[in-house]
Structure formats: structure tokens, C-alpha cells
C-alpha positions in Angstrom: -15.1 52.6 -74.9 -18.3 51.6 -76.6 -18.6 48.6 -74.3 -18.9 50.9 -71.2 -21.2 53.5 -72.8 -24.2 52.3 -70.8 -22.5 53.1 -67.5 -23.1 56.9 -67.8 -26.9 56.7 -68.3 -27.1 54.1 -65.5 -25.2 56.3 -63.1 -27.4 59.3 -63.9 -30.5 57.2 -63.4 -29.2 55.9 -60.0 -28.4 59.4 -58.9 -31.9 60.6 -59.9 -33.5 57.7 -58.0 -31.4 58.5 -54.9 -32.4 62.1 -55.0 -36.1 61.1 -55.4 -35.8 58.7 -52.4 -34.2 61.3 -50.2 -36.8 64.0 -51.1 -39.7 61.7 -50.3 -38.3 60.4 -47.0 -40.8 60.8 -44.1 -38.9 59.5 -41.1 -39.6 62.4 -38.7 -37.6 60.9 -35.9 -34.2 61.6 -37.5 -33.0 64.9 -39.0 -32.4 64.8 -42.7 -32.2 67.0 -45.7 -35.5 68.0 -47.3 -35.5 69.0 -50.9 -39.3 69.5 -51.2 -40.6 71.1 -48.0 -43.5 73.2 -49.2 -46.1 71.0 -47.4 -43.9 70.3 -44.4 -42.9 73.7 -43.1 -46.2 75.7 -42.6 -46.7 78.8 -40.6 -48.5 77.1 -37.6 -49.5 79.1 -34.5 -49.9 77.8 -31.0 -53.4 78.3 -29.4 -52.1 80.8 -26.9 -49.8 82.7 -29.3 -50.5 86.0 -31.1 -51.7 85.8 -34.6 -51.5 88.7 -37.2 -54.2 87.0 -39.4 -57.1 87.8 -37.1 -58.3 91.3 -36.1 -57.9 90.7 -32.4 -54.4 89.3 -32.8 -55.3 86.0 -31.1 -55.0 82.5 -32.5 -57.7 80.9 -30.3 -61.0 82.3 -31.4 -64.3 82.3 -29.4 -67.0 80.1 -30.9 -69.7 81.9 -32.8 -72.5 83.2 -30.6 -75.2 80.6 -29.9 -73.2 77.6 -30.8 -72.3 74.7 -28.4 -69.9 71.8 -28.8 -71.2 68.6 -30.4 -73.0 66.3 -27.9 -73.0 69.0 -25.3 -76.2 69.9 -23.4 -76.2 73.2 -21.5 -76.9 73.0 -17.7 -79.0 75.6 -16.0 -78.2 74.6 -12.4 -76.3 76.6 -9.9 -73.2 75.0 -8.3 -74.6 75.2 -4.8 -76.8 73.0 -2.7 -80.0 74.4 -4.1 -78.8 73.6 -7.6 -77.8 70.1 -6.6 -81.3 69.4 -5.2 -82.9 70.8 -8.3 -80.7 68.6 -10.5 -81.7 65.6 -8.5 -85.3 66.3 -9.2 -85.1 67.2 -12.9 -82.2 65.3 -14.5 -82.6 61.7 -15.7 -79.9 59.5 -17.2 -80.3 59.6 -21.0 -78.3 56.4 -21.5 -79.4 52.8 -21.2 -77.3 50.3 -19.3 -76.1 48.5 -22.5 -72.8 46.5 -22.6 -71.0 49.3 -24.5 -72.2 52.1 -22.1 -71.3 50.0 -19.0 -67.9 49.2 -20.4 -67.2 52.9 -21.2 -68.4 53.8 -17.7 -66.1 51.3 -16.1 -63.2 52.5 -18.1 -63.8 56.1 -17.1 -64.5 55.2 -13.4 -61.3 53.3 -13.0 -59.3 56.0 -14.8 -60.7 59.1 -12.9 -62.5 57.9 -9.8 -61.0 54.7 -8.4 -57.9 56.3 -6.9 -60.1 57.7 -4.1 -63.3 55.7 -4.2 -61.6 52.3 -4.9 -62.1 49.9 -7.8 -65.2 48.4 -6.0 -66.5 51.8 -4.9 -65.7 51.0 -1.2 -63.5 54.1 -0.6 -60.3 52.1 -0.5 -58.4 53.6 -3.4 -54.6 54.1 -3.4 -54.9 57.8 -2.6 -57.5 57.1 0.2 -55.2 54.6 1.8 -52.5 57.3 2.1 -54.8 60.1 3.0 -57.9 58.8 4.8 -59.7 62.1 4.5 -60.2 61.3 0.8 -61.9 58.0 1.5 -65.6 58.1 0.6 -67.4 54.8 -0.2 -69.9 55.0 -3.1 -71.3 51.5 -3.0 -73.4 52.3 0.1 -77.1 52.7 0.8 -76.8 56.4 1.4 -75.2 57.0 -2.1 -77.6 54.4 -3.6 -80.5 56.5 -2.5 -79.2 59.6 -4.2 -80.9 60.4 -7.5 -78.8 60.2 -10.7 -79.2 63.9 -11.2 -77.6 64.6 -7.8 -74.6 62.5 -8.6 -74.2 64.1 -12.0 -74.3 67.5 -10.4 -71.6 66.5 -7.9 -69.4 65.2 -10.7 -70.0 68.4 -12.7 -69.4 70.9 -9.9 -67.6 69.0 -7.1 -68.6 68.8 -3.5 -66.4 69.1 -0.3 -63.1 67.5 -1.2 -64.5 66.0 -4.4 -63.2 68.2 -7.3 -65.3 68.8 -10.5 -64.5 66.4 -13.3 -66.4 68.2 -16.1 -63.2 69.1 -17.8 -61.9 65.5 -17.8 -65.2 63.7 -18.6 -67.7 64.6 -21.2 -71.4 64.8 -20.2 -72.0 61.4 -21.9 -69.1 59.8 -20.0 -70.4 61.2 -16.7 -73.7 59.6 -17.3 -72.0 56.3 -18.2 -69.9 56.4 -15.0 -73.2 56.7 -13.1 -74.5 53.6 -14.9 -71.4 51.7 -13.8 -71.6 53.0 -10.3 -75.2 51.7 -10.0 -73.9 48.3 -11.0 -71.3 48.5 -8.3 -73.9 49.4 -5.7 -76.2 46.6 -6.7 -73.3 44.1 -6.4 -72.5 45.4 -2.9 -76.1 45.2 -1.9 -76.2 41.6 -3.1 -73.1 40.8 -1.2 -74.4 42.4 2.0 -77.7 40.6 1.7 -80.4 41.6 4.3 -77.8 43.7 6.2 -77.7 46.2 3.3 -81.2 47.4 4.2 -81.3 47.7 7.9 -84.7 49.1 9.0 -84.6 52.8 9.7 -84.2 53.8 13.3 -87.7 54.7 14.6 -86.2 57.5 16.7 -84.8 59.3 13.7 -87.9 61.6 13.3 -89.1 61.9 16.9 -86.4 61.8 19.6 -84.1 64.7 20.6 -81.9 63.8 23.5 -78.2 64.0 24.6 -78.0 60.2 24.8 -79.3 59.7 21.3 -76.9 62.4 20.1 -74.0 60.6 21.8 -74.9 57.4 19.9 -75.2 59.3 16.6 -71.9 61.1 17.1 -70.1 57.8 17.8 -71.5 56.3 14.5 -71.1 59.3 12.2 -68.6 61.8 13.6 -66.1 60.1 15.9 -64.1 58.5 13.1 -62.9 62.0 12.2 -63.4 64.1 15.2 -62.4 61.5 17.8 -64.4 59.9 20.6 -66.4 62.7 22.4 -64.8 65.2 20.1 -61.3 64.7 21.5 -58.1 63.6 19.7 -59.3 64.0 16.1 -57.5 62.8 13.1 -54.7 65.1 11.8 -56.2 68.0 9.8 -59.6 67.7 11.6 -60.7 70.4 14.2 -61.2 69.6 17.8 -64.9 70.0 18.8 -64.5 69.4 22.5 -63.5 73.0 23.4 -65.6 74.4 26.3 -64.2 77.9 25.5 -65.7 77.8 22.0 -68.9 76.2 23.2 -69.3 79.1 25.6 -69.9 81.6 22.8 -70.8 79.4 19.8 -74.6 79.2 19.4 -76.5 76.0 18.5 -77.2 77.4 15.1 -73.5 77.5 14.4 -73.1 73.8 14.8 -76.5 73.1 13.1 -75.4 74.9 10.0 -72.1 73.2 9.7 -73.5 69.7 10.2 -76.4 70.4 7.9 -74.6 72.0 5.1 -71.0 70.8 5.6 -68.0 72.9 4.6 -67.3 72.6 0.8 -63.6 72.3 0.1 -62.9 70.5 3.3 -63.4 67.0 4.7 -66.7 67.9 6.3 -69.6 66.7 4.2 -73.2 67.9 4.3 -75.2 65.5 6.5 -78.7 66.7 5.7 -79.1 64.0 3.1 -78.2 61.3 5.6 -79.4 62.5 9.0 -82.8 63.9 9.8 -83.2 67.3 11.4 -84.1 65.5 14.7 -80.9 63.6 14.6 -78.8 66.7 13.9 -80.5 68.4 16.9 -79.6 65.5 19.1 -75.9 65.7 17.9 -75.9 69.4 18.6 -77.4 68.7 22.1 -74.6 66.2 22.8 -71.9 68.6 21.6 -73.4 71.3 23.9 -73.1 68.9 26.8 -69.3 69.3 26.7 -69.6 72.9 27.8 -68.5 73.4 31.4 -71.1 73.6 34.1 -72.7 76.9 34.9 -72.1 78.2 38.4 -75.3 78.0 40.3 -76.7 79.5 43.5 -76.3 82.8 45.2 -73.1 84.8 45.2 -70.6 83.3 47.7 -69.2 85.6 50.4 -65.5 86.3 50.6 -64.7 86.8 47.0 -61.1 87.8 46.6 -60.5 90.8 44.4 -56.8 89.7 43.8 -58.0 86.4 42.5 -60.6 88.2 40.4 -57.9 90.4 38.9 -56.0 87.3 37.7 -59.2 85.8 36.3 -60.2 89.0 34.6 -56.8 89.1 32.8 -57.3 85.6 31.4 -61.0 85.7 30.6 -62.4 89.2 30.3 -59.7 91.8 29.4 -59.7 90.9 25.7 -63.2 92.2 25.3 -63.7 94.7 28.1 -60.2 96.2 28.1 -57.8 96.9 31.0 -59.6 97.7 34.2 -62.9 97.3 32.3 -62.6 100.5 30.3 -64.3 98.8 27.3 -63.4 97.3 24.0 -65.6 95.1 21.8 -67.5 94.6 25.1 -69.0 97.5 27.0 -67.3 99.5 29.7 -67.6 97.9 33.2 -65.8 100.5 35.2 -68.2 103.4 34.5 -69.4 104.8 37.8 -73.0 104.9 36.6 -72.8 101.2 35.5 -71.4 100.1 38.8 -74.1 102.2 40.6 -76.9 100.5 38.6 -75.6 96.9 38.2 -76.4 94.7 41.2 -74.1 91.9 42.3 -76.8 89.5 41.1 -76.7 91.2 37.7 -73.0 90.7 37.5 -73.1 87.1 38.7 -75.7 86.0 36.2 -74.0 87.8 33.4 -70.7 86.1 34.1 -72.3 82.7 34.7 -74.8 82.6 31.8 -73.1 84.8 29.3 -74.9 86.5 26.5 -75.8 84.0 23.7 -75.5 85.4 20.2 -72.9 87.9 21.4 -69.1 87.8 22.0 -69.8 87.3 25.8 -69.3 83.6 26.5 -71.0 81.7 29.3 -68.8 80.6 32.1 -67.1 77.3 31.2 -64.3 76.9 33.7 -65.2 79.1 36.6 -66.3 77.9 40.0 -68.9 79.8 42.1 -66.0 81.1 44.2 -64.3 82.3 41.0 -67.5 84.2 40.0 -67.6 85.8 43.4 -63.9 86.9 43.0 -64.6 88.4 39.7 -67.6 90.4 41.1 -65.3 91.5 44.0 -62.7 92.7 41.5 -65.3 94.6 39.4 -66.6 96.2 42.5 -63.1 97.3 43.5 -63.3 99.9 40.7 -66.2 101.6 42.4 -65.5 104.3 45.0 -66.4 103.2 48.5 -69.2 105.3 50.0 -68.3 107.7 52.7 -68.8 106.5 56.2 -72.0 107.5 58.0 -70.0 109.1 60.9 -68.3 111.4 58.4 -71.6 112.4 56.8 -73.3 112.9 60.1 -70.5 115.2 61.3 -71.0 117.4 58.2 -74.8 117.7 58.5 -74.7 120.7 60.7 -72.9 122.8 58.1 -74.4 121.2 55.0 -75.8 123.5 52.2 -79.4 122.9 51.0 -78.6 125.0 48.0 -75.7 122.8 47.0 -77.9 119.8 47.7 -80.6 121.2 45.4 -78.1 121.4 42.5 -77.0 117.8 43.1 -80.6 116.6 43.4 -81.6 118.3 40.2 -78.7 116.7 38.3 -78.9 113.2 39.9 -82.3 112.6 41.4 -85.0 114.8 39.8 -85.4 112.6 36.7 -86.9 109.9 38.9 -88.2 111.7 42.0 -89.4 114.9 40.4 -87.9 118.4 40.5 -89.3 119.0 44.0 -89.4 115.4 45.2 -93.0 114.9 44.3 -92.2 111.5 42.7 -92.4 110.0 39.2 -90.9 106.6 38.4 -89.3 106.9 41.9 -91.2 107.4 45.1 -92.3 110.7 46.4 -89.7 112.1 48.9 -91.5 115.3 49.9 -94.3 113.4 51.6 -94.7 114.6 55.1 -95.5 111.2 56.5 -92.4 109.8 54.9 -90.1 112.5 56.1 -91.5 112.2 59.6 -90.4 108.6 59.8 -87.3 108.7 57.6 -84.4 109.9 59.8 -81.0 111.1 58.3 -79.5 107.6 58.7 -82.3 106.1 56.6 -81.8 108.7 53.9 -78.0 108.0 53.9 -78.6 104.3 53.5 -81.0 104.8 50.6 -78.5 107.1 48.8 -75.4 105.0 49.3 -76.9 101.5 49.0 -79.6 102.3 46.3 -82.3 99.8 45.5 -80.7 97.0 43.4 -83.1 95.9 40.6 -84.8 99.3 40.4 -83.8 102.6 38.8 -82.4 103.8 42.1 -78.6 103.4 41.9 -76.1 103.2 44.7 -74.5 106.7 44.7 -71.2 105.4 46.1 -69.1 107.9 44.2 -70.6 110.9 45.9 -68.4 112.6 48.5 -69.4 112.8 52.2 -70.2 116.5 51.7 -72.3 115.8 48.7 -74.4 113.2 50.6 -74.8 115.6 53.5 -75.9 118.4 51.2 -78.5 116.2 49.5 -79.9 115.0 52.8 -80.1 118.7 53.9 -82.0 119.6 50.8 -84.5 116.7 51.2 -84.9 117.6 54.9 -85.7 121.2 54.0 -89.1 119.9 52.7 -90.1 118.5 56.1 -92.9 120.5 58.0 -94.3 117.8 60.2 -92.5 116.7 63.4 -90.4 113.6 63.3 -91.7 110.3 64.7 -89.7 108.1 66.9 -90.0 104.6 65.4 -90.0 101.5 67.6 -87.3 98.8 66.9 -89.6 96.0 68.1 -90.7 93.2 65.7 -94.4 93.4 64.8 -96.2 90.0 65.4 -98.0 88.4 62.5 -98.4 85.3 60.4 -97.0 85.4 56.9 -99.5 83.0 55.4 -102.4 85.3 56.4 -100.5 88.2 55.2 -100.0 86.6 51.7 -103.8 86.3 51.3 -104.3 89.9 52.4 -101.5 91.2 50.1 -103.1 89.5 47.0 -106.5 91.1 47.9 -105.3 94.6 48.9 -101.8 95.4 47.6 -101.0 93.4 44.4 -103.0 95.6 42.1 -100.6 98.5 42.7 -97.4 96.8 43.9 -97.5 93.7 41.6 -98.4 90.1 42.5 -94.9 89.5 44.0 -94.3 93.0 45.2 -92.2 93.8 42.1 -93.9 97.1 41.5 -96.4 98.5 39.0 -98.0 101.8 39.6 -96.8 101.4 43.2 -93.2 101.0 44.4 -91.3 97.7 44.4 -92.3 97.0 48.0 -90.7 93.5 48.1 -87.2 94.8 47.3 -84.9 93.1 49.7 -82.7 96.2 50.3 -85.7 98.4 50.9 -87.0 96.0 53.5 -83.6 95.8 55.1 -83.6 99.6 55.4 -87.1 99.9 56.9 -88.1 98.9 60.4 -91.3 96.9 61.1 -92.8 100.1 62.6 -92.0 102.0 59.4 -93.8 99.4 57.3 -96.8 99.1 59.7 -97.3 102.9 59.9 -97.1 103.3 56.1 -99.7 100.6 55.5 -101.9 101.8 58.3 -101.8 105.6 57.7 -100.7 105.8 54.1 -98.3 108.2 52.5 -99.7 111.7 52.0 -99.3 113.3 48.6 -99.4 109.8 46.9 -102.0 107.2 45.9 -101.0 105.2 49.0 -104.0 105.6 51.4 -104.1 104.2 54.9 -105.8 100.8 55.3 -106.4 101.0 59.1 -109.3 103.5 58.9 -110.4 103.3 55.3 -114.1 103.5 54.7 -114.5 100.2 52.9 -113.1 97.0 54.2 -110.6 98.5 56.7 -107.8 96.3 58.0 -107.3 95.7 61.6 -104.0 96.3 63.4 -103.5 92.5 63.5 -104.1 92.3 59.7 -101.4 94.9 59.1 -99.1 92.9 61.3 -99.7 89.9 59.1 -98.9 92.0 56.0 -95.6 93.1 57.6 -94.8 89.4 58.4 -95.4 88.5 54.8 -93.2 91.3 53.5 -90.4 90.0 55.8 -90.9 86.5 54.4 -90.4 87.9 50.9 -87.3 89.8 52.1 -85.7 86.5 53.1 -87.1 84.4 50.2 -87.0 86.5 47.1 -88.2 84.8 43.9 -85.4 83.0 42.1 -86.0 84.9 38.8 -85.8 88.2 40.7 -88.4 91.0 41.0 -89.6 92.5 37.7 -91.4 95.7 37.8 -94.2 95.8 35.2 -95.5 98.8 33.3 -99.0 97.4 32.6 -100.0 100.7 30.8 -97.0 101.0 28.6 -97.2 100.4 24.8 -94.5 98.4 22.9 -95.8 99.9 19.6 -95.2 103.4 20.9 -91.9 102.4 22.4 -90.7 101.2 18.9 -91.5 104.6 17.5 -89.5 106.3 20.3 -86.6 103.8 19.8 -86.4 104.4 16.1 -87.1 108.0 15.7 -87.5 110.3 18.8 -84.6 108.8 20.8 -82.7 107.4 17.9 -81.6 104.3 19.8 -81.5 102.3 16.6 -78.4 104.2 15.4 -76.2 102.7 18.2 -78.2 99.6 19.3 -79.3 98.4 15.9 -82.6 97.2 14.4 -84.4 95.0 16.9 -81.8 95.8 19.5 -79.2 93.7 17.7 -76.4 96.0 18.6 -74.1 98.1 16.4 -71.6 100.6 18.0 -73.6 100.1 21.2 -74.4 96.8 23.0 -77.2 94.4 22.1 -80.3 95.3 24.0 -82.7 92.8 22.4 -80.6 89.9 23.4 -82.8 87.5 25.4 -79.9 86.6 27.8 -79.4 90.3 28.6 -83.1 90.9 29.1 -83.3 87.9 31.4 -80.8 89.5 33.9 -81.6 93.2 33.4 -84.5 94.4 35.4 -86.8 97.1 34.1 -85.4 99.4 36.8 -81.9 98.8 35.4 -83.1 99.7 31.9 -84.9 102.8 33.2 -82.0 104.0 35.2 -79.5 103.6 32.3 -81.8 105.6 30.0 -82.2 108.3 32.5 -78.7 108.6 33.9 -76.7 107.5 30.8 -73.2 106.0 31.2 -70.3 108.4 31.5 -67.2 107.7 29.5 -69.3 106.2 26.7 -71.6 107.4 23.9 -74.6 106.6 26.1 -75.7 110.0 27.5 -78.6 110.9 29.7 -82.0 111.1 27.9 -83.2 113.3 30.8 -80.5 115.9 31.4 -78.4 115.4 28.3 -77.9 118.6 26.3 -77.1 116.6 23.1 -79.9 114.1 23.4 -83.7 114.5 23.1 -85.5 114.7 26.4 -87.7 111.7 27.0 -90.8 111.9 29.2 -91.6 109.3 31.7 -94.1 107.7 29.4 -91.5 107.6 26.5 -89.1 105.7 28.7 -91.7 103.2 29.9 -92.8 102.6 26.4 -89.2 101.9 25.2 -88.8 99.4 28.1 -92.1 97.7 27.0 -90.7 97.5 23.5 -87.4 96.0 24.7 -89.3 93.5 26.8 -91.3 92.4 23.7 -88.0 91.4 22.2 -87.4 88.9 24.9 -90.0 86.6 23.3 -89.2 87.6 19.8 -89.2 84.5 17.5 -85.9 85.4 15.9 -83.0 87.4 17.3 -81.1 89.5 14.8 -77.3 89.0 15.2 -75.1 92.0 15.6 -73.2 93.2 12.6 -70.1 95.3 12.6 -69.5 98.1 10.1 -68.1 97.0 6.7 -67.2 100.1 4.8 -64.4 99.9 2.2 -61.9 101.7 4.4 -62.6 99.2 7.3 -62.1 96.3 4.9 -58.8 97.7 3.6 -57.5 98.3 7.2 -58.7 94.8 8.1 -56.8 93.3 5.1 -53.5 94.8 6.3 -54.1 93.5 9.9 -55.0 90.1 8.6 -51.8 89.9 6.6 -49.8 90.9 9.8 -51.6 88.6 12.3 -53.5 85.9 10.6 -52.1 85.0 7.2 -49.3 82.9 8.6 -51.7 80.2 9.7 -54.8 80.8 7.7 -53.1 81.8 4.4 -53.2 85.1 2.6 -56.5 84.0 0.9 -57.9 82.6 4.1 -57.8 79.0 2.8 -56.1 77.6 5.9 -53.5 74.9 6.3 -54.5 71.3 6.0 -51.3 69.4 6.8 -51.4 66.2 8.7 -48.7 67.0 11.2 -49.6 68.4 14.7 -49.7 72.1 14.6 -49.8 72.1 10.8 -53.6 72.7 10.6 -55.6 75.9 10.5 -59.2 76.0 9.4 -60.3 77.7 6.2 -61.9 81.1 6.9 -62.6 81.9 3.3 -65.4 79.3 3.2 -69.0 80.3 2.4 -70.6 77.8 4.7 -68.3 78.8 7.6 -69.0 82.5 7.0 -72.7 81.8 6.8 -72.7 79.9 10.1 -70.4 82.2 12.0 -72.1 85.6 12.9 -70.0 88.6 13.6 -70.1 88.1 17.4 -68.6 84.6 16.9 -65.7 86.1 14.9 -65.2 88.9 17.4 -65.0 86.5 20.3 -62.7 84.0 18.5 -60.2 86.7 17.6 -60.3 88.4 21.0 -60.4 85.3 23.2 -58.8 82.7 21.0 -59.4 79.0 21.3 -57.7 77.6 24.4 -56.2 74.2 23.7 -55.4 75.0 20.1 -52.7 77.1 18.3 -55.3 79.9 18.0 -54.1 82.4 20.6 -56.1 85.3 22.1 -55.5 88.6 20.2 -57.5 90.8 22.6 -55.3 93.5 24.1 -54.1 92.5 27.5 -55.1 88.9 27.4 -52.7 86.9 29.5 -50.7 90.1 30.1 -49.7 90.5 26.5 -50.3 93.4 24.1 -52.8 92.7 21.4 -55.3 94.2 19.0 -57.6 97.1 19.9 -61.4 96.7 19.7 -61.4 98.7 16.5 -58.7 96.6 14.9 -60.6 93.4 15.7 -63.7 94.9 14.1 -61.7 95.8 11.0 -60.5 92.2 10.7 -64.1 91.0 10.9 -65.1 93.5 8.2 -62.3 92.1 6.0 -63.4 88.5 6.6 -66.9 89.4 5.6 -65.7 90.8 2.3 -65.1 87.2 1.3 -68.7 86.3 1.8 -70.8 86.3 -1.4 -73.9 88.5 -1.3 -72.7 90.6 1.6 -72.7 94.3 1.2 -69.8 96.2 2.6 -71.9 99.2 3.5 -72.8 99.8 7.1 -75.7 97.6 8.2 -78.8 99.6 8.9 
């Protein structure tokens, strides 16, 4: 037994050693028994978990106020284009191009940048090869010319498809990447040799032309948008869309090219192209719009053909049968009475820039004539002269007086003494004007003046008005000759300039005198009527006879020459039309009437930009609207709309003749205004909420619930981002209204206007609500109603 006594202590020692080894074991990859775990099992908390130790119950605590991370330098630059430009001027790379800094820059570039920009900075990274839209070469002259601060800003905040990398790369690493990038650029410049610095195109700052724009588009834009804007890459919008070009202004394309569209493949070109070059590109894009129908209105327009064209081009804005929508009512009897065929033709052909009314892009002159014929079909045809003549014997002057007071006195005076319209109670006029002449004036009007064509009056109404006018006549009637007066128009032109232009305007368009060169007036008046009026004057007016005047009387032959010149003007009217001037009117006083007394600003907006009413300050509208058209609309109003008469309206202030002429002078001053104010729809919270619901129902399927669009590469799997600040800045409300109502032919964007292509759609109010919702995404835009 004594020989084995040592075995017990040895066993105990071995056991103790084994326990010690097991307790000190630190192999964390295998489960094991821990005997001493005080320093192993600690009450650790995850950064996002709750924590009872701190008062706010959060594990992750905010840093103490005023502290910043080590090696971090605060940036005071906004993430937009202005901030990028400021960073380019103020920031300098604080690191020298040492071996260690360049090596670190290369490591970070290859880890975070090369997948798109390529190892050599040529835009041939693995991602870029699969998705070409992510290809952007950095080792180029354009990027080489960017300041270090600009590149640092782009890396910090991102740009277009380039995401920010400030959370992946520290500020120091971003500067070191820029050091390495400069080395790549220098290597590429050395490889290219003299080709790397091609002399700048001398045209870049001087030439604006379609041909130059075509060349620039092919170099800079066609790779994405396709040759001539057709057949673009998947996920890139088509630019060659005449329908869009018809209502998109030049400023829309300028803004997009200049500023790009952050978050998309469209970069900002302002740092590469000069303003002159961008203008040339816009001019070339504009050349893709369809030709504008030219010339006079063609005869034989087919109303049935016009009805079909209206359903595919116009109904989305103007509503079924022209009852109005986001565009004004066209079927109003007073509008049809005031609007001449020329007014309709030019409006359809030229459109209204800066509004939802596009220029004609796929209509022939015959199509325009057919549309005018269809619009005219809504007007009641005037009663036949034979029917009116048969009723003259039993006509009522009293009933005629009531009609005259309601319809005619605003222009011709309560007793026919004349105002903006000519005097009708003149005895010399009534002696020469037979009943047929008065019938023609009432039913045909004087297009281009404030005298409408009263086609919607019944035969009895016309007979009664003629009877009332005839009741003023005291002098015996004069039998007029139907013979043509001899004369030479060239002599007459010289005599007109000397004797007539001061009252009737240099082209007979009217001033303090009538619009004597009006083609319809001259058609209605015989040569003898004109000769007698010039020779003997018109009693009760400023028109005195020229045959026996005391100073410089005209001979009978001279007056014949004047008649010949008037006939020449009848058959050769000026291409821009006759414009009656109001040389005495004050635009300043007209502004006061517009804003306060008449309150036009409430419906037509500041500067005539438009609100609930149409845009009156639009240069394209003022180009086709004569002063007479403006005067007549103000005086007569437009039934079926909020535009009531400012002469006979019980709920509108009464405007005097001078007030109306001053307002017209103010509107005319807007024609040459340096900047037109775009129309804005109402944007109240209720409208935004209603628009949100409509957007979800009609638009979100393609554009996404947040309006970010679809950017798939398959056909039909692309929809542009609407929730894009540069897009919302470039697209005014009229552009949005037109796009929703008319769609984009040739793309999946259908027309949503009610009745377009015979399909039910959105009402005008619903379209405005969607626009109000889209505007709620735009930063810095108030939702209150625009004043």
C-alpha cells in the first residue's frame, strides 16, 4: 500500500489541472462548459435596442452638442446645383498626391467607383456594361475641367444616377479618390496626345441655328435619345413627339437640358454646353413639330370631318360640343358671334404658347377648315332675308327698342347716337341704308370689330330691331346707284393718307373713326354709298363732307380715287389683319380698372396669366384677338360662363367707354411684355387631397404611388418620374394640364380628357386637382391659391 501512496495526490493534482484548463479555455467556435464566466457573460445592448440605464430608454445616444467626429469637417453647402457651384469655387483638396494618399485613393476608387466608371475611369465598369445608362467616363476633358470641390460635392451629395457616397467614404478618403482620379485623367490625356485637347468650336458662343443644333444633338444626345429623337434606348423618353412639341414651350426643353433631371439618366449639360449651343439644340428639337397650316381658310370645310377631328384633338380640353373644360367654352352664342373664321383658323393653327392649347401639328389646311365648319355648326343659322322682309310690315318698334337696349346700346348708344360703334340715328346714313343693308349688318356683323354677327336672333327679333332703327329716320330715302365709280387706287392711297388716316387709321383699321377698311363693311356698301358718305359726310358725327369743305376740298374724281383705294383694301387686306387703335387710351389707367374697378384679376390672374378664366395676356392670344373682339367680349360677356357683361350686367360693375378702352390698352401692353406669367391652378389642401385620390386611381400604376416612375428596360416598362424637382420646375401648370388631358400620342400615356377618342375620362376639375397634387411635391411651392 505504501508503494502506491503517491497515486492519490497525483490524481488530485491531475484533476485540478484539468479543471483549470477547462475553465481557461477560450475556443469560442465550440460550445463548452464555462466555470468562470463573470467576464464573458455581460449585459450587452444592441445599438437599436431599449436600455433601462439611460433616461430616454435608448442605447444609442446622441453625441454631445457642439461635438463632431474626429477628422470630420462640417460642410456648409446645399445639395443642389447652387451648392455644387459654390463648392467648386471654395473647396480645395487638403491632401498632397503622396504615394500613400494615391494608394489609398486607388483602393477606395476600385472598391466603390470602378463598378460603374471602370478601373481606368472610362465608364466601362461591370455594372455599366450590363446597364449602359450607368456608364459615365471620368477620364475625359469635361470632367478634367471640373474643380476638385465640384467633384467632392458630387461624391458627397450625388448627382443624377450617381448616389452619394458620404456614408461609405470618409471626407479624407473622398479627397484621396479625387487625387487618384486626377492621375487617371492625366494618363488618359497622355494616351490621347493632341486629340485630348481639340480646339473649342468657334461657333459655340455665337451661332444659333437648326443645322448646328442637329450636329450637337447627334454628338451629345442621340446616343440615348436616338437619331433625330426617335427610337431611344430602353428607359429613355422619346423626344420626337410633335403632339408634345405643340404645347411644350422652348423654356421647358431649355430647363431640362440646362439643369438635367437628378435621379435619372439625364445629366445637366450647362457645364459642357454653352447657352448658345443649348439654344441651337432646342431649335433643332422644335423643328420636329409639324408644319403650321398657312394661308386663308379653304372653302368647303366638312363639318362631319371636323366633328371627328374635334373628338381626337379638342374635346379633352373644350368638352363635348365645345361646352368648355380646362379650355374655354366654344359653343357660347356670344363667342360664336364675336369670333371670326380667321380668329378660329389662326387659333387652331398657331395654338396658344404657354397654355394647354397646342399648335396644330398634324392638321392640313383642309382639316382646319373642317374644324371651323364644325365649330360654326353650333351657331344658329340667321333667318333668311325673305322671312324678315315679310315680317317688317307688322314689326314692333317697342319690342325692337327693348332688344336694342339689351344688345346694341352699349356700342351704339341708347338712342343710336354712337359710341364705340357708329352712329345709327344719322339722317344721312338712314337715308342711304335700306332695310336689306341693316339686315346684312345685323346678321353678318363686322368681323374683327366689336360688332358681332347676331345669327341667333329670330326673324321677328331682326324685323323688330330694324323697325326701331327705322323709326329714327326723318329724311327721305335715297336711291343708290349700283354702278362702279371710276378711279385709280394709287391716287386714292395718297389722298387717304393725307385726308383720312388721322381718323380711320393708316390702314383703315379705325381710331376715332370707324374701321373703314373692314372687308365685310365694304362688301355691304355700294360704291355710291361710299362716294356719298365721303362727299357729303355723316350728319351728327365728326365725319364732314370733303366735296364742299372750305379748305382743300376734294373733287368728284378725287373721291372716286378714294373709293377705288377702299376697294383695293377690301380685296387685299393686310396679312396681320386690321387693328383698331385707341391712341388716347392709357394702359396705366387700364391696369387700375383691371385690378380694382372691374376685378378682372380675380378670374384672369395677375398680368392676364389666367386663373379660373382664360389667359388674356398671352401673346399668341393677343396676336389673333382684335381690339374689337376684346371690346365686344367685355361689353357683351359670354353666356354660360362666369364672364358677364360689364355694361348691362347686374352683378358686375358698369364700365364706361373710356374704362374699356383703357383696359384694352393695358392688355395690348402685355403683348410686348418681357416675361409672360404662366397660369397657375388653385392648390388648396382640399384640392391636393382630391388630386391625391385621383392620382392613385389613374396614374400610380405607371408613375408609382410616389411619382418616381418606372425605369425598366423592356418596351412599355418605362414611365417618367413626376416627383422630380427639375421636371416640376420646367413644366408649368398648362403643360401638366395639356399632358393629362391630351396624352402623348405614340407613347403609353393615353389622353385622360373626357370624351377623347370617344372614351369617358376626367372632368376639367379633376384634371386641375391632379395638377394641384403634383405641385404638392415641388419644394418651395405654396398650396394656397395663387394671387
